[in-house]
N, C-alpha and C positions, 0 to 999 in steps of 0.2 A: 343550359351546364354542361361543361367539359370535365370529364373524366380525369382526376389527379391521378398521375402515374409515377408510384414509388420503385425504384429499383432496389431490390434485397438480394444478398449473396444467397444461393440456394443452399447452401450448406452451413454456413455461418450467419443467420439471419438477424440483422439489428433491433435488438430489443426495444427500442423506443418506437421504431416505425410499427412492429409488430404489435405494440400497446396500442399506438396511435389508431391502428386498422381496425384493432378488437374493440374499442370504445366507440367506433363507428358502427359494426354490426350489433353492440349489445344494445345501442340506442335507435336501433330499427333502421340503420342505413345498408348499403350493398357493398360488397366488397368482392370484387376478381381476384383469386389467388392460384399459385400453382399447386398440383400434386403429382406423385409419380405417373399418373394415368395421363388426365387431361386437366385444363385448367377450369375451375369451378367457380360459383358464386355463392358467398356466404351470406347468410341471413339469421337474424334470431328468431327461431321456431316461435317463441313466446311472445313475439310482437305483432300484435295485428297490423300496425305499419308497414313493418320490415315485409311480413308474408305477403300483404297487399302488393306492394310494389314489386316483391319478388316473381309473383302470378303475371302480373302485368309485364314484366320483362321478358318472362319466359314463354308467354302467352299460352299459360297453360289453364285448364280448368280446374274448377275448384274440387273435381272428384278424384284428381291425380295426384297422390300424394309425393311428397319429396323424401328422398333418404336422408339419414344426418350423419354427422362424421364425431367421434371421440377421439379423445389423444390417450386412451389407457384400455387395455383390453378388457379389465376387471369391471369398466363403467358399463358393459354390455347388459349387467343385472339389474342396472336403472330403468333399461325400457323393456324387459321381458322376463318372464318368471318361467320361461321353459327349462327344462331337465334333461332335453334330449342329448345325449352323449353326442350326436352328431354334430351338432352345432359347436360345440367346444374342440371337438377334434378339427374342424376346419379352421376355426379362428386361430387354434393354437399353430396350425401348421401354417395359415397365409397371414395372420396380422402380425405386425403393420403390412398393408399390401392391397393389392389390386383385385380384393374380394368385398363385394356386398350382399350382407345376409338380411334374407327377408322372414322375420319371425313373428309369432304371435306377440302383439304387443300386451301392455298390462291393462289396457281397457278391454274388456271382452268383445269379441268378435272383430278387433281391428288387428292389423298388421303393420310392422315399421321396417324400414330398410336401414341398416346400420352398416357403417365401416369405419375402419381405422386407418388412416393412409400413411404412406410411407413416404413421407416427405417433410423435413424440419420445417420448411414454413408454414405448410397445413397444420401439421402438431402443433406447434407455437400459438399459431392464429385461435384455433379451437380451444386451447387450453387458456389462453388470456382471456377470451373473451366471455368466459365464466356463465355461460348459457348454452342451451341445446341450438346447435348450427344445423340448418338446412343448406344443403350444398349440392344443388344440380350443375351439370356442366355449363359452362359459360357461352352458351351459344341461343338462338332461337330455336324453339320448337321444329325440330324436323331439320335442322342444318347440322353439318359436320361438327362434332364435338372439337373445340380448340385444343391445339398441342403448345402454343405460344401465346405470350399476352397480345402480341399485335393481332393475332388472329380474332381472339376474344373480342377484341375491341372493334373489330368490324362490324359486328352485330350491337355491342353494347356500349360503345363510345358516346357519353352523354347521359346514359341511362343508369350508371351505377356512380357511386361517390368516388371509390378508389380502386384502382387495379394495382395490385403486386406483381411486378414483373422480375421473375425468378428464374429467367431463363426458360429454355424448351423444356417441355414433359419428357421423363424417360421413356416412358411407353407409347405414348400418343394415341392409345385407344382406351375406351372407358373401362371401368372395373367389370368382371364378371359379377352376374348378379345371380344368387342361388336362393332357391325359395325352400325353407326349411318349416313352413306354416301349414304345408298339406301333405302329409305323409313322406315318402322317401324325398331326401334332397334332389331337387333340380334344377338345372341351369335356365334360367329366364333369359339372359342375356349374356352371349359368348363374349370373353375377352381371354386374356392370356391362359386362364384357368378354363379346363375344360370337363365336361362331364366325366371324362374317364379319369380325370384326376380327383374330383369329388368321391367319385365311387370307391376310387383306390383308398383315400384317406377315411372316410366314413364308415367302410364294411372291415375294416382293420379292427380285431380285438385289441383293446388295450388294459395292459394287468399293470397295477402298482402296487407295489411292497412299501410299506410304512412303517419305520422303526423310529428313534428320537433322533441321533446324530448322522444317521445315512453313512455311517463309516463301518458297521458290521453287520448287523441280522439282516437288513433289508439288502446289503450289497451282497450277501452270500446269496440269498433268495433269487436277486435279480439275474445275477451273472450265471448262477448254476441253470436255472430256467432258460436262459438266452441260447446256453450251451446244448441243454436237452431239446429246444426247439431249432438249433441251427437250420438254416435254410427255409423256415417258414414265413413268408411274406405278409402273411395275412395276421399275424399277430405282433403287437409292439409292446415289449417289456421295459419297466422303468422302476424306480425306487426314489423315494425321498423323505425328509426327516421334518419330526414335528418340533424340534429344537435346534435347527440348523439356523445359525445367525452369520458365520462366514464360513466361507467355500474351503473344503479341505479335502485331501485323499483319503481311502481307505485306510483302515488301521493297518500295521504291518503285520500283524497277527491272523487278519481278515485275508490280506492278500496272501500270506504262506499257507493258509489251509485251503483255498482255491486254487494256489498253484499246483498241491499235492493231487487236484484233482485234472491238472493239466489246463486251467483257466487261468486267464491274465487279467486280472482287475488293477493292476498298477494305475493305469491312467483315469481310475474312477475319480470325479469331485463330486462332493455331496452337493444336495440341493434342498432348499426347504419347500414343505408342502405348499400348495397356493390352491385357490378357489377352482381357477381353470382346469388344473391338473387333475384335481379331483373329480370334477364334472365331465371332463373328456373320457375318464376311467370307466370300462365295463365291470372291471374287477377289482376289488381295493382290498388288499390281504394286510394286515395290521400284526403287528407282534404281540401286543398287549389289549387288555381291557381299557387300558388308560389310553391308549392309542386311538383306540375306537371313540371313545369319548371326546378327544379332542377334535377327531375327524368331523364328527356329527355337530358338534359345536360349531364348527366353521360352516359345514353344509349338510344340514339336516336332512335335505331330499336325497341324498347319496343313500340312505341306510339299507337300502335292500341291497346294495352292490359291496357291504363291507363286511368281510368274514375275518376271523381270527386265524391265524397260520395253522394252529393246531385243531381246527375243526377238519383239516384235510387228511388227519393221520388218525391211526388207532389211539386213542389217548387212555385206554382201559390200563396202561401200565403206568400212566403218569399220574402224580397228585393230584388232587383237586384243581388245584391252581392251574389253568389253562394257558398262562402267559409263558412266552419265551423268554428266559432269564438273558440278561444283558450281560454280553461277556466282557466288555469293555474295562479295560485295567486289571482283568484276570489272567493266570496262567496260561500257557498255550492249550492244556486239556479243557478249559472251560470253551474254548473257541471249538475245539474238537467236538465237543458234548453238543453245542450250540448248532454246530454244521450237521451233524447227525440228525437232529429233529428238522432242520429246513432240508435235508437232501430226501427224507421220506416224504415230507409233503411236496416237494417240487416233481418226485415221479408221479405221485397221485394228480397234481395240476396238470401236467405235461400230458397225461393220458386223457384228461377231461377237455382240453382245449384242441 
């Protein structure tokens, strides 16, 4: 059998060709394809026939597992239940990209390697296959990983069903592999991401402020705390909203209040709260009890990291209601009152971190 070769544009892959290859993988076949690192072999992890062929082609023993590829960051939760913020800091920083994370699998005692590639062909193939894709490099075990389709076929011509020629791989070296299943994150295989990069990302404390529209209260908190922590490289401060559907700037009154403090928030763009953002945060500070409930409905496992903003200030002079009122649509003085609450809390938080 001679391997069929399909030329596919690396940036604008032909949908029919990708669907054809995905169908082959889904049915237990093997397809060589490009990623941004090296060329890989795609096989259906749930197909006994496909995995048997893959092990034979790779000349790999049964006790050595294969990493898998996913087309969306959030799909990591399908394969691991870990709540370690270090994992989510890394994938938020480097996915899609040349990073494979080794994490505890949902099966007790097992681990699994997962990557989201940064290549249109790879992403479309994995998505179209509609199955879990095992994807080792397209070479015999022990040989250098190939950066072109031609190099891959030196080993694999006649052993795989189809090879997608999408031009040379951009990086030409395998992904960095980081172990997050056995204590502190540790590089198992060097790539473009080094141990110092992993340490810098995972050791940084992430603080997230949450309100509704991410245009007033959480913006005040984010920009004021950033100002108070200016020069600190070990803390990352961000904000998001539970009700953001379209990206907007901060409200004009919020920008004005912050400007009075010498802080420029005119370029702020709102963003929606998402699972990865919550899971990577070491400290999540919300404006109301309703926001806390919304956060925990989405990601219950972050409960011990979620606090109300007013928990960081002396509430003895405030009403029983510990929520920070939303000033949106109110006169300027309402924004000033809101900012006064935020300011007291930020000075306390800055002292804690």
